C-alpha positions in Angstrom: 94.6 84.1 120.8 95.0 83.9 124.6 92.5 85.4 126.9 95.3 87.4 128.4 96.0 89.0 125.0 92.4 90.0 124.4 92.3 91.4 127.9 95.5 93.4 127.4 94.1 94.8 124.1 90.8 95.7 125.8 92.6 97.4 128.7 94.9 99.6 126.5 92.0 100.4 124.1 89.8 101.6 127.0 92.6 103.5 128.6 93.6 105.3 125.4 90.0 106.4 124.9 90.3 108.1 128.4 93.6 109.7 127.4 92.2 110.9 124.0 89.3 112.5 125.8 91.8 114.6 127.8 89.9 114.2 131.0 92.3 115.3 133.7 94.9 116.6 131.3 94.9 120.0 132.8 95.9 118.8 136.2 99.7 118.5 135.9 102.2 117.7 138.7 106.0 117.5 138.7 107.4 114.1 139.6 110.8 115.7 140.1 113.3 117.0 137.6 111.7 117.3 134.2 109.2 114.4 134.7 105.5 115.2 134.8 102.3 113.3 135.7 98.8 114.3 134.8 95.6 113.2 136.5 94.8 111.4 133.3 97.8 109.1 133.9 96.2 108.0 137.1 92.7 107.6 135.5 94.2 105.5 132.7 96.2 103.2 135.1 93.2 102.7 137.3 91.1 101.7 134.3 93.8 99.2 133.1 94.2 97.8 136.6 90.4 97.3 136.9 90.3 95.4 133.6 93.3 93.2 134.3 92.3 92.4 137.8 88.8 91.5 136.9 90.0 89.0 134.4 93.1 87.7 136.3 92.8 88.5 140.0 95.9 86.5 140.9 98.3 88.3 138.6 100.1 91.2 140.3 100.4 94.5 138.5 103.5 96.7 138.4 102.5 100.2 137.2 104.3 103.4 136.5 102.0 105.5 138.7 100.6 103.1 141.3 103.7 100.8 141.7 103.4 97.2 142.6 105.7 94.2 143.2 105.9 90.8 141.3 105.2 87.7 143.3 107.6 84.8 142.8 106.2 82.1 140.6 103.2 84.1 139.3 102.7 85.9 136.0 102.6 89.7 136.4 101.6 92.7 134.3 103.7 95.7 133.5 101.6 98.9 132.9 102.6 102.3 131.6 99.3 104.2 131.4 100.6 107.1 129.4 104.1 107.0 127.9 104.8 110.4 126.6 103.2 112.5 129.4 105.1 115.6 128.5 103.8 115.7 124.9 100.4 114.6 126.2 100.2 117.5 128.7 101.1 119.8 125.8 98.3 118.3 123.7 100.7 116.8 121.2 99.5 113.3 120.1 102.8 111.5 120.6 101.8 109.2 123.4 100.8 105.6 124.0 99.6 103.1 126.6 101.7 100.0 127.3 100.7 96.7 128.8 102.9 93.5 128.9 102.6 90.2 130.6 105.7 88.6 132.1 105.8 84.9 132.7 108.9 83.1 134.1 110.8 86.4 133.7 110.0 86.6 130.0 107.5 88.8 128.2 104.9 86.6 126.5 102.4 89.1 125.2 101.9 92.8 124.9 99.5 95.5 123.7 100.1 99.2 123.0 97.4 101.7 122.4 98.5 104.6 120.1 97.3 108.0 121.1 94.7 109.8 119.0 94.6 107.4 116.0 92.4 104.5 117.1 95.1 101.8 116.6 96.2 99.1 119.1 99.3 97.2 118.3 99.7 93.7 119.9 101.5 90.4 119.8 101.8 87.2 121.7 104.5 84.5 121.9 104.5 82.4 118.8 102.6 84.8 116.6 103.4 87.8 114.5 102.6 91.3 115.5 99.2 92.8 114.5 97.5 96.2 114.6 93.7 96.4 115.3 91.7 99.4 114.1 87.9 99.7 113.9 87.6 96.0 114.8 89.8 94.9 111.9 93.2 93.1 112.6 96.1 93.1 110.1 99.7 91.8 110.4 102.5 94.4 110.6 106.2 94.0 109.9 109.4 96.0 110.1 110.8 97.6 106.9 114.0 99.6 106.1 112.1 101.6 103.5 112.2 104.7 105.8 115.4 106.5 106.5 114.0 107.8 109.8 115.5 106.9 113.2 114.3 107.8 116.6 117.0 108.5 119.2 116.1 109.0 122.9 117.8 109.3 126.2 119.6 111.6 128.6 123.2 112.4 129.3 126.4 113.1 127.5 126.6 109.9 125.5 123.0 110.3 124.3 123.8 113.9 123.1 127.0 112.7 121.4 125.1 110.0 119.6 122.4 112.4 118.3 125.1 114.8 117.1 127.0 112.0 115.3 123.8 110.7 113.7 122.8 114.1 112.5 126.3 115.0 111.1 126.3 111.7 109.2 123.5 113.1 107.0 122.4 109.5 106.4 119.2 109.5 108.5 116.4 111.8 109.4 116.5 112.0 113.2 113.4 112.2 115.4 113.4 112.9 119.1 110.3 113.0 121.3 109.7 111.8 124.8 107.5 108.7 124.2 108.0 105.0 123.6 105.4 105.2 120.8 108.5 105.0 118.7 108.8 101.3 119.5 105.5 100.3 117.8 106.4 102.7 115.0 109.4 100.4 114.3 107.1 97.4 114.5 104.7 98.9 112.0 107.5 99.9 109.6 106.9 103.6 110.0 110.5 104.2 111.1 113.6 102.0 110.4 115.0 101.8 113.9 115.7 103.5 117.3 118.3 103.8 120.0 117.2 104.6 123.5 119.2 104.6 126.7 119.0 106.2 130.1 119.6 105.2 133.7 115.9 106.2 134.3 114.5 103.6 131.9 112.7 100.6 133.2 110.8 97.6 131.6 107.5 99.3 132.6 108.2 101.8 129.7 109.8 99.5 127.2 108.8 95.8 127.6 105.7 96.0 125.5 107.3 97.9 122.6 110.4 95.7 122.6 108.3 92.5 122.5 106.0 93.7 119.7 108.9 95.0 117.6 110.6 91.7 117.9 107.4 89.9 116.9 107.3 92.2 113.9 110.8 91.1 112.8 113.0 93.7 114.4 116.4 92.9 115.9 116.2 94.0 119.6 119.3 94.3 121.7 121.0 96.6 124.2 123.6 99.1 123.1 126.3 96.5 123.4 124.5 94.1 121.1 123.3 91.7 123.8 119.8 90.2 123.5 117.1 92.3 125.1 115.8 91.4 128.5 113.8 92.9 131.4 116.9 94.2 133.1 118.1 96.3 130.2 118.4 100.1 130.5 119.4 100.5 126.9 117.8 99.4 123.6 118.6 99.2 120.0 115.8 98.3 117.6 116.6 97.8 113.9 114.6 96.6 110.9 117.6 94.8 109.4 120.9 93.2 110.5 122.8 95.8 108.4 121.1 98.7 110.1 121.6 97.1 113.5 125.4 96.8 112.9 125.5 100.4 111.7 123.7 101.6 114.8 126.1 99.7 117.1 129.0 101.2 115.3 127.5 104.7 115.6 127.0 104.1 119.4 130.6 102.8 119.8 132.1 105.7 117.9 130.1 108.3 119.8 131.4 107.1 123.2 
């Protein structure tokens, strides 16, 4: 395992402990519209930044709360300290911490700490996805044994998609504001997801997309094109058949 992977795992594990402690959770500020930030988001990002910078001082960091800019020719980190701030602020344990490393415009490793359950999900290029809990690592893989889908996003198309999926009575539909659904797909806890919004960025989704792909998921945008860092829409599916069904659902709901 690369040193960068172990560092990313350590960074998200330490940050999720801060989040789970709820230090700073009572200090909530609006970021505009319906978006929130807690003081804990800042504490978590600062903890991650300190860990990553100590190990790799030449790698820039692009974070959800502190910002940052990549430097041409250098690897850089994407950091989302708490994805799911709204449920977190409401003391609902549907949140996660995301870290991904980008090299030559491609994600090469990622780690996600899952809120309030002690698990860290991770992967690096050329290896399968794993989950670490209580110091023990085990492989994870997608499965279509669940009939649960997570659908997320904003706007009319998103609302029409949710309506169509619910009326089909084929799947159980989940909606909550957190990219923790991505590692849930990787671990086989849900069968797939569709997520699109003009507000999405790779800071929120890169780690989850990469880990899900390493676990065997098909990962594309809503038009079926391979996932990349410029995407603002995502379809994750445990099987080719489910992926085709989701693309058809999206097309028919437009």
